C-alpha positions as CSV (number, residue, x, y, z in Angstrom):
1,M,0.2,-0.2,0.1
2,G,2.9,2.4,0.8
3,S,4.3,2.6,-2.9
4,S,1.0,3.0,-4.2
5,F,-0.1,5.6,-1.9
6,Q,3.1,7.7,-2.4
7,R,2.7,7.4,-6.5
8,T,-1.1,8.8,-5.9
9,V,-0.1,11.7,-3.6
10,S,2.9,12.5,-5.9
11,I,0.3,12.7,-9.0
12,F,-2.3,14.7,-7.0
13,L,0.8,17.2,-5.7
14,A,2.0,17.7,-9.2
15,C,-1.7,18.3,-10.6
16,S,-2.7,20.5,-8.0
17,L,0.5,22.8,-7.9
18,C,0.5,22.9,-11.9
19,F,-3.3,23.9,-12.1
20,T,-3.0,26.6,-9.1
21,Q,0.2,28.2,-10.2
22,I,-1.5,28.9,-13.7
23,S,-5.0,29.6,-12.8
24,P,-6.3,32.6,-14.2
25,I,-9.8,32.1,-12.4
26,S,-10.8,34.8,-10.1
27,C,-11.8,33.9,-6.5
28,E,-15.4,35.4,-7.3
29,E,-15.7,33.0,-10.5
30,K,-14.8,29.8,-8.5
31,V,-17.6,27.3,-7.2
32,S,-17.6,26.8,-3.5
33,L,-17.3,23.0,-2.7
34,V,-17.5,22.1,1.2
35,L,-17.4,18.7,2.6
36,Y,-19.1,18.2,5.9
37,Y,-17.9,15.0,7.3
38,E,-16.5,12.7,10.3
39,S,-13.3,10.9,10.2
40,L,-14.5,7.5,10.9
41,C,-17.5,7.3,8.9
42,P,-16.8,4.5,6.3
43,Y,-18.8,6.4,3.7
44,C,-16.9,9.7,4.1
45,S,-13.5,8.2,3.8
46,N,-14.7,6.4,0.7
47,F,-15.6,9.6,-0.7
48,I,-12.4,11.3,0.6
49,V,-10.1,8.6,-0.9
50,N,-12.2,7.4,-4.2
51,Y,-14.2,10.4,-5.4
52,L,-13.0,13.8,-3.9
53,P,-9.7,13.4,-5.9
54,K,-11.4,13.8,-8.9
55,V,-11.3,17.5,-8.6
56,F,-7.7,17.9,-8.9
57,K,-7.8,16.5,-12.6
58,N,-8.3,18.2,-15.7
59,G,-8.0,21.6,-14.3
60,L,-11.4,21.5,-12.3
61,I,-9.6,22.6,-9.2
62,D,-9.1,26.1,-11.0
63,V,-12.4,26.8,-10.7
64,V,-13.2,25.2,-7.3
65,D,-12.8,26.5,-3.7
66,L,-12.6,23.5,-1.5
67,K,-13.2,23.5,2.1
68,L,-13.1,20.5,4.5
69,V,-15.2,20.6,7.9
70,P,-14.4,17.8,10.0
71,W,-17.3,17.7,12.6
72,G,-20.2,15.7,11.1
73,N,-22.7,14.0,13.2
74,T,-20.9,14.9,16.7
75,K,-23.0,16.3,19.6
76,L,-21.8,19.1,21.3
77,Q,-22.7,18.6,25.2
78,A,-22.5,20.6,28.1
79,N,-19.3,22.2,29.0
80,N,-18.3,22.2,25.5
81,T,-17.6,18.4,25.5
82,F,-18.1,16.2,22.4
83,K,-20.0,12.9,21.7
84,C,-19.0,11.8,18.4
85,Q,-20.8,9.2,16.4
86,H,-18.0,6.5,16.2
87,G,-16.6,7.2,19.8
88,K,-13.6,8.6,21.2
89,A,-11.1,7.8,18.4
90,E,-13.2,9.6,16.0
91,C,-13.3,12.7,18.2
92,F,-9.6,12.4,18.4
93,L,-9.1,12.1,14.8
94,D,-11.6,15.0,13.9
95,T,-9.2,17.0,15.9
96,V,-6.2,15.9,14.5
97,E,-7.5,16.9,10.8
98,A,-8.8,20.2,11.9
99,C,-5.5,21.0,13.5
100,A,-3.9,20.0,10.1
101,I,-5.9,22.3,8.2
102,D,-5.1,25.0,10.6
103,A,-1.3,24.4,10.3
104,W,-1.2,24.2,6.7
105,P,-4.0,26.4,5.3
106,D,-2.8,25.7,1.7
107,L,-5.0,22.9,0.5
108,N,-2.1,21.6,-1.3
109,E,-0.6,20.8,2.0
110,H,-3.2,19.7,4.1
111,F,-5.5,17.8,1.4
112,P,-2.7,15.3,1.0
113,F,-2.6,14.8,4.8
114,I,-6.2,14.3,5.2
115,Y,-6.2,11.7,2.3
116,C,-3.5,9.9,4.0
117,V,-5.5,9.7,7.2
118,E,-8.7,8.6,5.6
119,S,-6.8,6.2,3.4
120,L,-5.9,4.2,6.5
121,V,-9.4,4.7,8.0
122,Y,-10.9,3.2,4.8
123,H,-8.4,0.3,5.0
124,K,-9.6,0.0,8.6
125,N,-5.9,0.7,9.7
126,Y,-6.7,4.4,11.2
127,T,-4.3,3.8,14.4
128,Q,-1.2,4.3,12.1
129,W,-2.6,7.6,11.3
130,E,0.8,9.0,12.5
131,T,2.7,7.4,9.7
132,C,1.0,9.9,7.2
133,F,3.7,12.6,8.6
134,E,6.7,10.4,7.5
135,K,5.0,9.4,4.1
136,L,4.3,13.4,3.5
137,N,7.7,14.7,4.7
138,L,5.5,16.9,7.1
139,K,6.3,17.8,10.5
140,A,4.4,16.4,13.2
141,K,5.1,19.1,16.0
142,P,2.5,21.7,14.4
143,V,-0.5,19.3,14.5
144,K,0.3,17.5,17.8
145,D,1.0,20.7,19.5
146,C,-2.4,21.9,18.5
147,V,-4.2,18.6,19.3
148,G,-2.7,18.7,22.6
149,S,-3.6,22.2,23.5
150,G,-6.8,24.0,23.6
151,R,-6.4,24.8,19.8
152,G,-7.7,21.8,18.7
153,K,-10.6,21.9,20.9
154,E,-11.3,25.7,19.5
155,L,-11.4,24.7,16.2
156,E,-13.7,21.9,16.7
157,L,-16.1,24.2,18.4
158,R,-15.9,26.4,15.3
159,Y,-16.6,23.7,12.9
160,A,-19.4,22.7,15.3
161,A,-20.8,26.1,15.1
162,E,-20.5,26.4,11.4
163,T,-22.0,22.8,10.9
164,N,-25.1,23.7,13.1
165,A,-25.7,26.4,11.7
166,L,-26.3,24.9,8.1
167,Q,-29.6,25.5,6.4
168,P,-31.0,23.5,5.4
169,P,-29.5,21.4,8.4
170,H,-27.4,18.5,7.8
171,K,-29.0,14.7,7.9
172,Y,-26.1,12.6,7.5
173,V,-22.5,12.6,6.3
174,P,-20.9,13.0,3.9
175,W,-22.8,16.2,3.3
176,V,-21.8,18.0,0.1
177,V,-22.6,21.6,-0.4
178,V,-22.0,23.0,-3.9
179,D,-22.4,27.2,-4.0
180,G,-24.6,26.6,-0.9
181,Q,-26.9,24.0,-2.1
182,P,-26.7,20.7,-0.8
183,L,-26.5,17.5,-2.9
184,Y,-28.1,15.4,-0.6
185,D,-27.5,11.6,-1.7
186,E,-26.4,12.9,-4.9
187,Y,-23.2,13.7,-3.6
188,M,-21.4,11.3,-5.5
189,D,-22.1,13.5,-8.7
190,F,-20.7,16.4,-7.4
191,I,-18.3,17.3,-10.4
192,S,-21.7,17.6,-12.2
193,Y,-22.9,20.1,-10.3
194,I,-19.6,21.9,-10.1
195,C,-19.9,22.1,-13.7
196,K,-23.5,23.3,-13.7
197,A,-22.7,25.9,-11.2
198,Y,-19.7,27.2,-12.8
199,K,-20.3,30.2,-15.5
200,G,-16.8,30.9,-16.6
201,A,-14.6,30.1,-19.6
202,P,-14.7,26.0,-20.3
203,V,-12.3,23.9,-18.4
204,P,-11.8,20.1,-19.7
205,G,-12.9,18.7,-16.3
206,C,-16.3,20.1,-17.3
207,S,-16.6,18.4,-20.8
208,S,-19.8,17.6,-22.0
209,T,-19.3,13.9,-21.2
210,V,-18.8,14.8,-17.6
211,N,-21.4,17.7,-17.0
212,V,-24.6,15.1,-16.9
213,I,-26.3,14.7,-13.7
214,K,-27.2,11.1,-13.0
215,M,-30.5,11.3,-11.5
216,A,-30.8,7.4,-12.0
217,R,-28.1,6.4,-9.4
218,K,-29.0,3.8,-6.9
219,F,-29.3,5.3,-3.1
220,T,-26.1,6.2,-1.7
221,P,-25.0,5.3,1.6
222,F,-24.3,7.5,4.3
223,C,-23.7,8.0,7.9
224,L,-27.2,9.4,9.5
225,M,-27.1,11.3,12.7
226,H,-27.1,9.3,15.9
227,T,-26.4,5.9,14.5
228,A,-24.5,4.6,11.6
229,T,-26.6,4.1,8.5
230,S,-27.4,0.7,7.7
231,K,-28.9,-0.6,4.5
232,L,-32.5,-0.5,6.1
233,S,-32.1,3.0,7.3
234,T,-30.7,3.9,3.9
235,I,-33.9,2.7,2.2
236,G,-36.0,4.3,4.9
237,S,-34.8,7.7,3.8
238,A,-35.8,7.1,0.2
239,I,-39.0,9.1,0.2
240,T,-37.1,12.3,1.6
241,S,-34.3,11.5,-0.9
242,W,-36.7,11.6,-3.9
243,M,-38.3,15.0,-2.6
244,N,-34.8,16.2,-2.1
245,R,-34.1,15.6,-5.8
246,V,-37.2,17.5,-7.0
247,N,-35.3,20.6,-5.5
248,L,-31.6,19.3,-7.1
249,A,-33.6,19.0,-10.6
250,A,-34.7,22.6,-10.0
251,Y,-31.2,23.8,-9.0
252,A,-29.5,22.1,-12.2
């Protein structure tokens, strides 16, 4: 897995650095893409590892302002304590990823780290998260200092406030929002929605073959609030999902 991961990250860095250096797109023209997630939700790690990197291909990152919000379905309790859906380990890794974003604000720096950690989650080996520092040649001190101090908790409280202020409120994770519009269970088709929202000069990542919203997709898995999703709970949300799709069709 090590060599394969390093090749993937190397390709990602080469593409993203190239695109951001030559990008003529102004901030006003970019499409906002926000991912609200939690570190140990298996569907979040699947999205981050297998879908989200597509935004760095074919110049698409030129037109996207990507933001990651690691809080998800976590509950804020008395005295600003947290109760995470997948236990204390998730609270810890959410804070680690929040601290990585804070330590390395540049997307080209913090995304490879989060991708690395979520790859370990995806392969059920997240206890080895510290290996990501060495794999990416990053200094561990800024992140570990943040996690071990009040800074990490402060960051998570900010993400809690941002997540809890969502309108409409999020119902599950991954919760993907494009230009303020939640995609509900169409989140895997996020590129199509980015291309629909983008009004600037054409980019290769928004070719006619990509820019099609796939309304016939089967139900997409997610982690519901309070409890992790199962096939039954996913099917049980079908009626709501279909109602949401009507709004998405209008948006498109």
